[in-house]
C-alpha positions in Angstrom: 16.3 3.5 -33.2 14.0 0.6 -32.1 14.2 -2.3 -34.5 11.7 -5.1 -34.1 12.6 -8.3 -36.0 9.9 -11.0 -36.4 11.6 -14.3 -37.1 10.9 -18.0 -37.2 12.8 -20.5 -39.4 9.5 -22.3 -40.1 7.0 -20.9 -42.6 3.4 -20.4 -41.9 3.9 -18.9 -38.4 2.1 -15.6 -39.0 5.3 -13.6 -39.3 4.0 -11.3 -42.1 0.5 -11.0 -40.5 2.2 -9.9 -37.3 4.6 -7.4 -39.1 1.7 -5.8 -41.0 -0.6 -5.5 -37.9 2.2 -4.4 -35.6 3.1 -1.7 -38.1 -0.4 -0.4 -38.2 -1.1 -0.7 -34.5 2.2 1.0 -33.5 1.5 3.8 -36.1 -1.8 4.4 -34.4 0.1 5.1 -31.2 1.9 7.9 -33.0 5.1 6.1 -34.2 6.6 6.7 -37.6 7.1 3.1 -38.9 9.3 1.7 -41.6 8.6 -1.9 -42.6 11.5 -3.8 -44.1 10.4 -6.9 -46.0 13.2 -9.5 -46.3 10.9 -12.3 -47.5 11.1 -12.6 -51.3 7.4 -13.3 -51.6 6.8 -9.6 -51.0 3.7 -10.2 -48.9 4.1 -7.2 -46.6 2.9 -4.8 -49.4 0.0 -7.1 -50.1 -1.1 -6.7 -46.5 -0.7 -2.9 -46.6 -1.5 -1.9 -50.2 -5.2 -1.0 -49.6 -4.0 1.8 -47.3 -2.4 3.7 -50.2 0.7 3.7 -52.4 1.6 7.4 -52.7 5.3 8.0 -53.1 8.8 7.1 -52.2 10.8 8.5 -49.3 14.0 10.5 -49.8 16.0 7.5 -48.6 18.4 6.4 -51.2 21.1 4.3 -49.5 19.3 1.0 -49.1 20.9 -2.4 -48.3 20.2 -5.2 -50.8 19.4 -2.8 -53.6 18.7 -5.7 -56.0 16.2 -7.1 -53.6 13.9 -4.0 -53.3 12.4 -1.8 -56.0 11.5 1.2 -53.7 10.2 2.4 -50.4 6.6 3.4 -50.7 4.3 5.4 -48.5 1.4 3.3 -47.4 -0.3 5.9 -45.1 0.7 8.9 -43.1 3.0 7.1 -40.6 3.8 3.8 -42.4 6.3 3.3 -45.2 7.3 -0.2 -46.5 9.9 -1.7 -48.9 8.6 -3.0 -52.2 10.2 -6.4 -53.1 11.3 -7.3 -56.6 9.8 -10.8 -56.4 11.2 -11.8 -59.8 14.8 -11.2 -58.7 14.9 -11.3 -54.9 17.2 -13.9 -53.4 17.0 -14.5 -49.7 20.4 -16.1 -49.8 22.0 -13.1 -51.3 25.2 -12.3 -49.3 25.1 -9.4 -46.9 27.4 -8.3 -44.1 26.1 -9.2 -40.6 25.9 -5.5 -39.6 24.7 -4.0 -42.9 21.0 -3.7 -41.9 21.9 -2.6 -38.4 24.1 0.2 -39.7 21.4 1.3 -42.2 18.6 1.3 -39.6 20.8 3.5 -37.3 21.8 5.9 -40.1 20.7 9.5 -39.9 18.8 9.0 -43.2 16.5 6.4 -41.5 16.5 7.4 -37.9 15.6 11.0 -38.6 12.5 10.0 -40.5 11.3 7.0 -38.4 10.8 6.0 -34.8 10.7 2.3 -35.5 11.8 -0.3 -38.1 9.9 -3.6 -38.2 11.5 -6.4 -40.2 9.8 -9.4 -41.8 12.2 -12.3 -42.4 12.5 -15.3 -44.6 11.7 -18.8 -43.2 15.3 -19.9 -43.8 18.6 -19.7 -42.0 20.1 -17.2 -44.4 22.5 -14.3 -44.4 19.5 -12.0 -44.6 17.9 -13.5 -41.5 21.1 -13.2 -39.6 21.5 -9.6 -40.6 17.9 -8.9 -39.5 18.5 -10.5 -36.1 21.7 -8.6 -35.7 19.9 -5.3 -36.4 17.1 -6.0 -33.9 16.7 -4.3 -30.5 13.6 -6.6 -30.1 13.4 -10.1 -31.4 9.9 -11.7 -31.6 9.5 -15.4 -32.4 5.9 -16.2 -33.4 4.9 -19.8 -33.0 1.8 -21.9 -32.5 1.9 -23.6 -29.1 2.5 -27.2 -30.3 5.4 -29.5 -29.3 7.1 -29.5 -32.7 6.9 -25.8 -33.0 8.3 -25.5 -29.5 11.4 -27.5 -30.6 12.1 -25.0 -33.4 11.5 -22.0 -31.0 14.0 -23.5 -28.5 16.7 -23.9 -31.1 16.2 -20.3 -32.4 16.1 -18.9 -28.9 19.4 -20.7 -28.1 21.1 -19.4 -31.2 19.9 -15.8 -30.5 20.9 -16.0 -26.8 24.4 -17.2 -27.8 24.8 -14.4 -30.3 23.6 -11.8 -27.8 26.2 -13.1 -25.3 28.9 -12.9 -27.9 27.7 -9.3 -28.8 26.9 -10.3 -32.4 23.3 -9.4 -31.7 22.4 -6.2 -29.8 18.8 -7.2 -28.9 17.8 -6.6 -25.3 14.3 -8.1 -25.7 13.8 -11.7 -26.8 10.2 -13.0 -26.6 7.8 -15.6 -27.9 4.5 -14.6 -29.5 1.9 -17.4 -29.4 -0.1 -17.3 -32.6 -3.2 -19.1 -34.0 -4.0 -20.0 -30.5 -7.2 -22.0 -29.8 -8.0 -21.8 -26.1 -10.4 -24.7 -26.4 -7.5 -27.1 -27.4 -6.0 -28.8 -24.4 -2.7 -29.2 -26.3 -2.4 -25.5 -26.9 -3.1 -24.7 -23.2 -0.6 -27.3 -22.1 2.1 -26.0 -24.4 1.5 -22.4 -23.3 1.8 -23.5 -19.7 5.1 -25.2 -20.6 6.4 -22.0 -22.1 5.4 -20.0 -19.0 7.3 -22.5 -16.8 10.4 -22.8 -19.0 10.8 -19.1 -20.0 8.8 -17.1 -17.6 5.5 -15.3 -18.2 7.3 -12.0 -19.1 9.0 -13.7 -22.0 5.7 -14.9 -23.6 3.8 -12.1 -25.2 0.0 -11.7 -25.3 -1.4 -14.5 -27.6 -2.9 -13.9 -31.0 -6.0 -16.2 -31.2 -7.1 -18.0 -34.3 -9.5 -15.7 -36.1 -10.8 -15.9 -39.6 -11.0 -12.1 -39.8 -7.2 -12.0 -39.9 -7.1 -14.0 -43.1 -10.0 -12.0 -44.6 -8.1 -8.7 -43.8 -5.1 -9.9 -45.7 -7.3 -10.9 -48.7 -8.5 -7.3 -48.7 -5.0 -6.0 -48.4 -5.6 -4.3 -45.1 -4.4 -4.7 -41.5 -7.0 -6.2 -39.2 -7.5 -2.9 -37.4 -8.5 -1.2 -40.6 -10.6 -4.2 -41.9 -12.4 -5.3 -38.7 -11.5 -3.1 -35.8 -14.0 -4.8 -33.4 -12.9 -8.4 -34.1 -11.0 -10.7 -31.8 -7.9 -10.4 -34.1 -8.0 -6.6 -33.9 -8.3 -6.8 -30.1 -5.3 -9.2 -29.8 -3.0 -7.0 -31.9 -4.1 -3.9 -30.1 -3.2 -5.5 -26.8 0.1 -6.7 -28.2 1.0 -3.2 -29.4 0.3 -1.8 -26.0 2.5 -4.5 -24.4 5.4 -3.8 -26.8 5.2 -0.1 -26.1 5.7 -0.7 -22.4 7.8 -3.9 -22.7 10.6 -4.4 -20.2 13.9 -4.6 -22.0 15.4 -7.8 -20.5 17.6 -10.4 -22.0 16.2 -13.9 -22.1 18.0 -15.9 -19.4 
């Protein structure tokens, strides 16, 4: 089972936007996708709700049962967890391997090809469990010096856990988001990332695009809302890259 965890300990880094649009883009390539929302704001369903809300799956053995209300069908190939935003606690205790074991269970792996996990912007047991479950860890960040410091710290923590076999991820990458190519600082920081980590560890950038915000306001992925926009193009290219991504550990 391929499990993509999108994580950054800082809020406002387009984690949920990325999760929603990856789910839709990867589903368009024929993948059956389950989205696991571990952020107690429950915004994943907000970004997918216009696609539909038809029924639950037959999955019954969910981790963090008090956190979720159900798993709902958003469209033919996308299901997502509904969060109980009145009770959900991102610091709720959970075993490090609980989400990993659940993702790999027959109940999940027989129904889905991929699990995509949205994470809380805090260093919590749930974030650690989501990172432990991942085969692919994606860290979205705007190319700015302060953001780079947070990225470096999270990368170091993930690499150490991978070496110690606490995390099983074989792909650890940075996703530049809200990129403005006209800004010299953005270009410089992107160049720094390429030099420090290697170009193959920095994914195709997601440029700043108002259509991405408009799509979320309409409860749709960008590819459903404005398929010809720059945002749709960027996420389409990112999905293509992920489908063919080389599984290499960040050195």
